[in-house]
C-alpha positions in Angstrom: 96.8 -205.1 37.9 93.4 -203.5 39.0 90.3 -204.8 37.4 88.5 -201.5 37.9 85.8 -203.4 39.9 83.0 -201.2 41.2 80.9 -201.7 44.3 77.3 -202.5 43.4 74.9 -200.8 45.8 71.5 -202.1 46.8 69.4 -201.1 43.8 66.0 -202.6 44.2 63.2 -200.4 45.5 60.9 -201.7 48.3 57.8 -203.7 47.2 54.6 -201.6 47.5 52.4 -202.6 50.4 49.0 -204.0 49.4 46.2 -204.3 52.0 45.0 -207.9 51.4 42.3 -208.1 54.1 38.8 -209.1 53.3 37.8 -205.4 53.4 39.9 -204.9 50.3 42.6 -202.2 49.6 42.7 -199.0 51.5 40.4 -196.3 50.3 41.8 -194.5 47.3 44.6 -197.0 46.8 45.3 -198.0 43.2 47.0 -201.4 43.5 47.6 -201.7 39.7 49.2 -198.3 39.5 51.3 -199.1 42.5 52.6 -202.3 41.0 53.3 -200.6 37.7 55.2 -197.9 39.6 57.3 -200.6 41.4 57.8 -202.8 38.3 59.2 -200.0 36.1 62.2 -199.1 38.2 62.6 -202.8 39.1 63.0 -203.6 35.4 65.5 -200.8 35.0 67.5 -201.9 38.1 67.5 -205.5 37.0 68.9 -204.3 33.6 71.5 -202.3 35.5 72.5 -205.3 37.7 72.8 -207.5 34.5 74.9 -204.8 32.9 77.2 -204.5 36.0 77.6 -208.3 36.0 78.6 -208.3 32.4 81.0 -205.4 32.9 82.6 -207.1 35.9 83.2 -210.3 34.0 84.6 -208.3 31.1 87.0 -206.4 33.3 88.3 -209.8 34.7 89.3 -210.7 31.1 91.2 -207.5 30.5 94.7 -209.1 31.1 94.0 -212.0 28.8 92.7 -209.8 25.8 95.6 -207.4 26.3 98.0 -210.3 25.5 96.4 -211.2 22.2 97.5 -210.1 18.7 95.3 -207.7 16.6 94.4 -210.5 14.3 93.3 -212.8 17.1 91.2 -210.0 18.6 89.6 -209.2 15.3 88.7 -212.8 14.6 87.3 -213.2 18.1 85.2 -210.0 17.6 83.7 -211.3 14.4 83.0 -214.7 15.8 81.3 -213.4 18.9 79.3 -210.8 16.9 78.0 -213.6 14.6 76.9 -215.5 17.7 75.2 -212.4 19.1 73.3 -212.0 15.8 72.1 -215.6 16.0 71.0 -215.1 19.6 73.4 -217.8 20.8 75.7 -215.6 23.0 75.7 -216.4 26.8 76.3 -213.9 29.6 80.0 -215.0 29.6 80.1 -214.6 25.8 78.7 -211.1 26.0 81.2 -210.2 28.6 84.1 -211.5 26.5 82.8 -209.5 23.5 82.7 -206.4 25.6 86.3 -207.0 26.8 87.5 -207.5 23.2 85.7 -204.3 22.1 87.3 -202.4 25.0 90.8 -203.6 24.0 90.2 -202.6 20.3 89.1 -199.1 21.6 92.3 -198.8 23.7 94.6 -199.8 20.8 92.9 -197.6 18.3 92.2 -194.4 20.3 94.6 -194.7 23.3 91.6 -194.4 25.6 90.7 -197.2 28.1 86.9 -197.3 28.6 85.9 -197.0 32.3 83.5 -199.5 33.9 80.7 -196.9 33.8 81.3 -196.3 30.1 81.1 -200.1 29.5 77.9 -200.3 31.4 76.4 -197.4 29.5 77.4 -198.9 26.1 75.7 -202.2 27.0 72.6 -200.4 28.0 72.2 -198.6 24.7 71.5 -202.0 23.0 68.6 -202.8 25.3 66.0 -199.9 24.8 67.4 -197.8 27.6 68.0 -194.1 27.9 71.2 -193.5 29.9 71.9 -190.5 32.0 75.6 -189.8 32.2 77.0 -186.6 33.7 78.5 -184.1 31.3 82.2 -184.8 30.6 81.9 -188.6 31.2 82.8 -189.6 27.7 79.4 -190.0 26.0 81.0 -189.8 22.5 83.0 -192.9 23.2 80.1 -194.6 24.8 77.9 -193.9 21.8 80.5 -195.3 19.5 80.9 -198.5 21.5 77.1 -198.9 21.7 76.8 -198.4 18.0 79.5 -201.0 17.3 78.0 -203.6 19.5 74.7 -203.4 17.6 76.1 -202.9 14.0 78.4 -205.8 14.3 75.5 -208.0 15.2 73.6 -207.0 12.1 71.6 -204.0 13.2 72.1 -200.9 11.0 72.5 -198.0 13.4 71.7 -194.3 13.1 73.6 -192.2 15.6 71.4 -189.1 15.9 72.6 -185.8 17.3 71.0 -182.4 17.9 72.9 -180.7 15.0 75.2 -181.6 12.1 78.3 -180.0 13.7 78.2 -182.6 16.5 77.3 -185.5 14.1 80.2 -184.9 11.7 82.6 -184.2 14.5 81.8 -187.4 16.3 82.0 -189.4 13.0 85.5 -188.1 12.4 86.5 -189.0 16.0 85.3 -192.6 15.7 85.7 -193.5 12.0 89.1 -195.2 12.5 87.7 -197.3 15.3 84.8 -198.5 13.2 87.2 -199.4 10.3 89.3 -201.4 12.7 86.2 -203.4 13.7 85.3 -204.1 10.1 82.3 -201.7 10.1 81.5 -199.0 7.6 80.5 -195.5 8.8 79.0 -192.5 7.1 77.6 -189.1 7.9 74.9 -186.9 6.5 76.0 -183.4 5.5 73.1 -181.0 5.0 74.4 -180.1 1.5 74.4 -183.7 0.2 72.3 -184.6 -2.8 70.1 -187.8 -2.7 72.6 -190.1 -4.4 75.3 -189.3 -1.9 72.8 -189.6 1.0 71.8 -193.0 -0.3 75.4 -194.1 -0.3 76.0 -192.9 3.3 72.8 -194.6 4.6 74.1 -197.9 3.2 76.8 -197.9 5.8 76.6 -200.0 9.0 76.7 -196.8 11.2 75.4 -193.4 10.1 75.9 -190.2 12.0 73.4 -187.4 11.3 71.4 -184.6 12.8 67.9 -185.4 13.9 66.2 -183.2 11.3 68.3 -184.7 8.4 67.3 -188.3 9.2 63.6 -187.4 9.8 63.4 -185.3 6.6 65.0 -188.1 4.5 62.5 -190.6 5.9 59.6 -188.2 5.1 61.0 -187.7 1.5 61.0 -191.4 1.0 57.4 -191.7 2.3 56.3 -188.9 -0.1 58.2 -190.5 -3.0 57.0 -194.1 -2.5 53.8 -193.7 -0.6 52.2 -197.0 0.5 54.0 -199.0 -2.2 54.6 -202.6 -1.1 58.0 -204.2 -0.9 57.2 -206.3 -4.0 56.3 -203.1 -6.0 59.6 -201.5 -5.0 61.6 -204.5 -5.9 59.9 -204.8 -9.3 60.6 -201.1 -9.9 64.2 -201.4 -9.0 64.6 -204.6 -11.2 63.1 -202.9 -14.2 65.0 -199.7 -13.7 61.8 -197.6 -13.6 62.6 -196.3 -10.0 65.4 -195.4 -7.7 65.9 -197.1 -4.3 64.8 -195.2 -1.3 67.3 -192.8 0.3 67.2 -194.8 3.6 67.2 -198.5 3.9 64.8 -198.6 6.8 64.6 -197.5 10.5 66.3 -200.3 12.4 68.2 -198.9 15.4 68.8 -195.4 16.6 71.0 -194.1 19.4 70.0 -190.5 20.2 72.6 -188.3 21.7 71.3 -185.5 23.9 68.1 -187.5 23.9 66.1 -185.0 26.0 66.8 -182.2 23.6 65.9 -184.2 20.5 63.1 -186.3 21.8 61.5 -183.9 24.3 62.3 -180.3 23.6 62.0 -180.8 19.8 58.9 -182.9 20.1 56.5 -180.1 19.4 58.3 -179.1 16.2 56.5 -180.3 13.1 58.7 -181.3 10.2 57.1 -180.1 7.0 58.1 -180.6 3.3 56.5 -178.1 1.1 56.5 -176.7 -2.4 55.8 -173.2 -3.8 52.1 -172.6 -4.0 52.2 -169.7 -6.5 49.6 -167.8 -4.6 49.7 -164.5 -2.8 46.6 -165.1 -0.7 48.7 -165.9 2.5 50.7 -162.7 2.1 47.6 -160.6 1.7 46.0 -162.2 4.8 49.2 -161.7 6.8 49.3 -158.0 5.9 45.6 -157.6 6.8 46.1 -159.3 10.2 49.1 -157.2 11.0 47.2 -154.0 10.1 44.3 -155.0 12.4 46.6 -156.1 15.3 48.6 -152.8 15.0 45.4 -150.8 15.8 44.7 -152.8 19.0 45.7 -151.3 22.3 47.6 -153.4 24.9 45.5 -153.6 28.1 42.2 -152.4 26.7 42.0 -154.6 23.7 44.5 -157.4 24.4 46.4 -158.9 27.3 50.1 -159.9 26.6 51.9 -162.3 28.8 54.8 -163.9 26.9 55.5 -166.6 29.5 51.8 -167.3 30.4 49.5 -170.1 29.4 48.0 -167.8 26.8 50.7 -165.4 25.7 48.1 -163.4 23.7 44.4 -163.0 24.7 41.9 -160.6 23.3 39.5 -158.8 25.7 35.8 -158.6 24.9 36.4 -155.1 23.6 39.3 -156.3 21.5 37.2 -159.1 20.0 34.5 -156.7 19.0 37.1 -154.4 17.3 38.4 -157.4 15.4 34.9 -158.5 14.3 34.2 -154.9 13.1 37.4 -154.9 11.0 36.8 -158.4 9.7 33.3 -157.6 8.5 34.8 -155.1 6.0 37.2 -157.7 4.6 35.2 -160.9 4.1 36.9 -164.0 2.6 39.0 -165.8 5.2 37.9 -163.2 7.7 34.2 -164.2 7.5 34.3 -166.6 10.5 34.3 -165.0 13.9 36.7 -167.5 15.5 38.9 -167.5 12.5 39.2 -163.7 12.5 40.1 -163.8 16.2 42.8 -166.5 15.7 44.4 -164.5 12.8 44.5 -161.3 14.9 46.0 -163.2 17.9 48.6 -164.7 15.6 49.6 -161.3 14.4 49.7 -159.9 17.9 52.0 -162.8 18.8 54.3 -161.8 16.0 54.3 -158.2 17.0 54.5 -158.4 20.8 55.8 -161.9 21.8 58.4 -162.9 19.2 61.4 -160.7 19.7 64.3 -160.1 17.3 67.6 -161.5 18.6 65.7 -163.8 20.9 63.4 -166.1 19.0 64.8 -165.0 15.6 67.5 -162.9 13.9 67.6 -160.9 10.7 70.4 -162.0 8.3 70.7 -161.1 4.6 67.1 -159.6 4.7 65.7 -162.9 5.9 64.0 -164.0 9.2 65.9 -166.9 10.6 64.5 -168.8 13.6 66.8 -169.4 16.6 66.4 -172.6 18.6 66.2 -171.6 22.3 67.5 -175.0 23.5 70.6 -175.1 21.3 71.1 -171.4 20.5 71.5 -172.3 16.8 69.9 -171.1 13.6 67.1 -173.5 12.5 68.1 -173.3 8.8 65.3 -173.3 6.2 62.6 -173.5 8.9 59.7 -171.2 9.1 56.6 -170.7 11.3 53.4 -172.0 9.9 49.9 -170.6 9.2 51.1 -167.2 8.2 53.1 -166.4 11.4 56.4 -166.3 9.5 55.0 -163.8 7.0 53.6 -161.7 9.8 57.1 -161.5 11.4 58.5 -160.5 8.0 56.0 -157.7 7.6 56.8 -156.6 11.2 60.5 -156.3 10.2 59.7 -154.4 7.0 60.4 -157.3 4.7 58.3 -158.5 1.8 56.3 -161.6 3.0 57.5 -164.9 1.5 55.3 -166.8 -0.8 52.8 -169.4 0.3 53.8 -173.0 0.2 51.8 -176.2 -0.2 52.5 -178.9 2.3 53.5 -182.2 0.7 54.3 -184.2 3.9 54.3 -183.6 7.6 55.8 -185.5 10.5 56.7 -184.8 14.2 59.8 -186.2 16.0 57.4 -188.0 18.3 55.9 -190.1 15.5 59.2 -190.5 13.7 61.3 -192.0 16.6 58.6 -194.4 17.5 59.1 -196.1 14.1 62.5 -197.4 14.9 62.6 -201.1 15.8 65.2 -200.4 18.5 65.6 -197.1 20.2 68.0 -195.9 22.9 69.6 -192.6 23.9 71.8 -190.8 26.3 72.2 -187.4 27.9 73.5 -185.6 31.0 69.9 -184.5 31.9 67.3 -187.2 31.6 66.0 -187.8 35.1 63.5 -184.9 34.9 62.2 -186.3 31.6 62.0 -190.0 32.6 58.2 -190.1 32.8 57.7 -188.6 29.3 60.3 -190.9 27.8 58.5 -193.9 29.2 55.0 -192.8 28.3 55.8 -191.6 24.8 58.7 -193.9 23.7 58.6 -196.8 26.1 62.2 -195.9 27.2 63.4 -196.5 30.7 66.0 -194.1 32.1 69.1 -195.5 33.9 71.4 -193.1 35.7 75.1 -194.1 35.5 77.5 -192.9 38.3 80.5 -190.7 37.5 83.9 -192.3 37.1 85.6 -189.7 39.4 84.2 -187.7 42.3 82.9 -184.3 40.9 85.1 -181.3 41.9 82.6 -178.7 40.7 81.7 -176.0 43.3 78.4 -174.1 43.1 78.5 -170.5 44.3 75.8 -168.2 45.4 72.9 -166.8 43.4 72.9 -163.0 43.1 69.7 -161.2 42.2 70.2 -157.7 40.9 67.4 -155.0 40.7 67.4 -154.9 36.9 69.1 -156.1 33.7 71.6 -153.2 33.6 72.8 -153.8 37.1 73.1 -157.6 36.3 75.3 -157.1 33.3 77.5 -154.6 35.2 77.9 -157.2 38.0 78.7 -159.9 35.5 81.4 -157.8 33.8 83.0 -157.0 37.2 83.0 -160.7 38.2 84.5 -161.7 34.9 87.3 -159.2 35.2 88.2 -160.3 38.7 88.1 -164.0 37.8 90.2 -163.4 34.6 92.9 -161.8 36.9 93.2 -165.1 38.8 94.1 -166.9 35.6 90.9 -168.9 35.3 88.9 -169.0 32.0 85.4 -167.6 32.1 82.3 -168.7 30.2 79.3 -166.3 30.4 76.1 -168.2 29.5 73.2 -166.3 28.1 69.7 -167.3 26.9 69.5 -165.3 23.6 71.5 -163.5 21.0 70.3 -160.1 22.4 71.4 -161.1 25.9 74.9 -162.1 24.5 75.2 -158.7 22.9 74.2 -156.9 26.1 76.8 -158.9 28.0 79.4 -158.0 25.3 78.6 -154.3 25.6 79.1 -154.4 29.4 82.5 -156.1 29.0 83.5 -153.6 26.3 82.7 -150.7 28.7 85.3 -151.9 31.1 87.8 -152.8 28.4 87.7 -156.5 29.0 88.7 -158.6 26.0 86.4 -161.4 25.1 84.8 -163.5 22.3 81.1 -164.0 21.5 79.6 -167.2 20.2 75.9 -167.0 19.2 73.7 -167.6 16.2 74.7 -164.2 14.8 78.4 -164.8 15.5 78.7 -168.5 14.6 81.7 -168.3 12.3 84.7 -170.1 13.7 82.7 -171.9 16.3 85.3 -174.7 16.7 88.1 -172.2 17.2 86.2 -170.2 19.8 85.4 -173.3 21.8 89.0 -174.5 21.4 90.3 -171.3 23.0 87.6 -171.0 25.7 89.5 -173.2 28.2 92.8 -171.2 28.0 93.9 -169.3 31.1 92.3 -165.9 31.4 90.1 -166.3 28.4 86.6 -164.8 28.6 83.9 -166.2 26.3 80.2 -165.1 26.0 78.0 -167.8 24.6 74.4 -168.8 24.1 73.4 -172.4 24.3 75.7 -173.1 21.3 78.3 -173.7 24.0 76.0 -176.0 25.9 75.2 -179.5 24.9 78.0 -181.6 23.5 80.6 -178.9 23.9 83.8 -180.0 25.6 85.9 -177.0 26.7 89.4 -178.4 27.2 91.5 -176.7 29.9 95.2 -176.0 29.6 97.5 -176.8 32.5 97.6 -173.2 33.8 93.7 -173.1 33.9 93.6 -176.3 35.9 96.1 -175.1 38.4 94.2 -171.8 38.8 90.9 -173.6 39.6 89.4 -174.6 36.3 86.6 -173.1 34.2 84.2 -170.6 35.8 80.7 -170.6 34.4 78.7 -167.4 35.0 75.0 -168.1 34.5 73.1 -164.9 33.7 69.5 -166.1 33.2 67.1 -169.0 33.8 66.0 -171.0 30.8 62.5 -172.3 30.2 63.9 -175.7 31.2 66.0 -176.5 34.2 67.7 -179.2 32.0 69.2 -176.5 29.8 70.6 -174.8 32.9 72.1 -178.1 34.0 73.8 -178.5 30.6 75.4 -175.1 30.9 76.6 -175.9 34.4 78.1 -179.1 33.0 80.6 -177.2 30.9 82.9 -177.0 34.0 84.0 -179.6 36.4 84.2 -182.3 33.8 85.9 -185.7 34.4 86.9 -184.7 37.9 88.5 -181.4 36.9 87.9 -178.3 39.1 85.2 -175.8 38.2 83.0 -173.2 39.7 79.5 -171.9 38.9 78.0 -168.5 39.9 74.6 -167.2 39.0 73.4 -163.6 38.3 69.7 -162.9 37.9 67.7 -159.7 37.3 64.5 -159.0 39.2 62.9 -157.8 36.0 63.6 -161.0 34.1 60.8 -161.9 31.7 60.6 -165.4 33.1 58.9 -164.0 36.2 55.9 -163.0 34.1 54.0 -159.7 33.7 53.7 -159.0 37.4 56.9 -160.2 39.1 57.3 -160.2 42.9 58.6 -156.9 44.4 61.7 -158.5 45.8 62.0 -161.9 44.1 64.1 -164.7 45.6 65.5 -167.8 44.2 62.3 -169.7 44.9 60.4 -167.3 42.8 62.6 -168.1 39.8 62.3 -171.8 40.6 58.5 -171.6 40.6 58.4 -169.6 37.4 60.7 -172.1 35.6 58.6 -175.0 36.9 55.4 -173.4 35.7 56.8 -173.0 32.2 58.1 -176.6 32.2 54.7 -177.8 33.2 53.1 -175.8 30.4 55.4 -177.3 27.8 54.9 -180.8 29.2 51.2 -180.5 28.9 51.6 -179.2 25.3 53.7 -182.2 24.4 51.1 -184.5 26.0 48.4 -182.9 24.0 50.4 -183.2 20.8 51.0 -186.9 21.5 47.2 -187.5 22.0 46.6 -185.6 18.7 49.2 -187.6 16.9 47.7 -190.9 18.1 44.3 -189.8 17.0 45.8 -188.9 13.6 47.3 -192.3 13.3 43.8 -193.8 13.9 42.3 -191.6 11.2 45.1 -192.4 8.7 44.7 -196.2 9.4 41.0 -195.9 8.6 41.5 -193.7 5.5 44.6 -195.4 4.2 46.5 -192.2 3.7 50.3 -191.5 4.0 50.8 -189.0 6.8 
């Protein structure tokens, strides 16, 4: 019987050289920074070596645990978990506990955890962000990592990018948790506070990031800076209800780069109706002024630039002249310019079916990273009202902010934090600097069989969609399923029109066409099936192949655009070639793609797209760093003033 042993490569990086002569270090050499740069990966590699050692010991006990009865295994699980909670478990004890957990998983789910999955589950309990390739079983790894912590007394929040994934994963793992003597719950967006409170009392709670963060913010608003004694007295006397959450102990964040990095700039705001129409009047005035400005002479528009909207000197003077007639909030010169630029941003940068859609006479924001509707979210400072006016809708009423929090500040409040994703390496520096999380890549269980095809650059979008339709028709004829990945709702509809013109049957999954998402995804791996999807078919989506599709060569992913982040592209690529299955990726780009900026190269090549994407990623990274510095400054001010948020 094989013990699934895995070769452990040389993992330690070379020690940095330090010039120790009497003349001191070499000119420009920062010894302290060099040591930090060496120590960080050293700590990660040491943790990895320890994890491999524990995993190897656990695998050697596989035969013994397989011979035990369910009652014996359960008793051993509880005994070892109590020792772990008391801090008395040795390396051999941790290995035995992992082996017992692996056997429980096998008996309950029929799945035997691979060595790399065991290593990843261990790492989630040690403040580590784990990069696992897509299709390597992160759902099972997350459940095992949560069980290891919860059984040792740590209440765990398993946080995902959206509620669909959270509730799906809870259903998949609930029976396993019950077998291990653990309670598990999930947060549905429609739940009322009493039901939420009951779910949060469980050992393990699955929830979307925004649900957990908003519940924490609601508790902060409700109880302010009340001490633990005050809360206990209120509960004992019956004058107050307990908080919805019971504290922030441990969090395992699935798709960690999406939740902790891409969402970092999104402020979470709880507000109440303000009963005032001043904001609506100001938004209408700003749109009126912006509509009279000429692009080029009065304003420069570059949607992908550092400053998407910038007034010229002539434009600034025209804004000042118009503002002088209005007074009120328009009295300040800089304030007037900011309002005008905000309205210009609404008119010329935010595009329907890209950044937002119209549904039931309502502007609904689309998350570019996930392709999903950001329900009940709105742009701040009048921008949302300006978009509503642009679309011919009545501007919504002004709201008063009761509490505000960003994901950056929220996640740093957990006592224990970990995460996993298929695309973390690019974000490792930010994760370390902001959350003190080291990134540990885990190898794949099987050798990847995914093939990457050529990149075709067409003269314009029309030519691109025609080429995509022809390629999809040819691939469908071979019996392989096709997934056409797009960046926006509008692009998905353009692709659909191209396929309709040649009579090719297909399905569309986007924020506008989100009904029956699970059914569409469930059919996407069938032989000859063609599916067009935004990023809704990206992170966390497992497209299962039927036998005929595997025999024909597996899923083919046709990428049709570059996203603002290369990590999002990697997630789309990861829909095929999962768990050693065959797969193929081909890319179609247009020379007039907006990502290339206002003045694209005459004959752009792949490197031009690479550079444009890298430039946008760098802009976003700097914005997140600025936000982090601002948040830290806000913490200092709050500490001095004694306020809530």
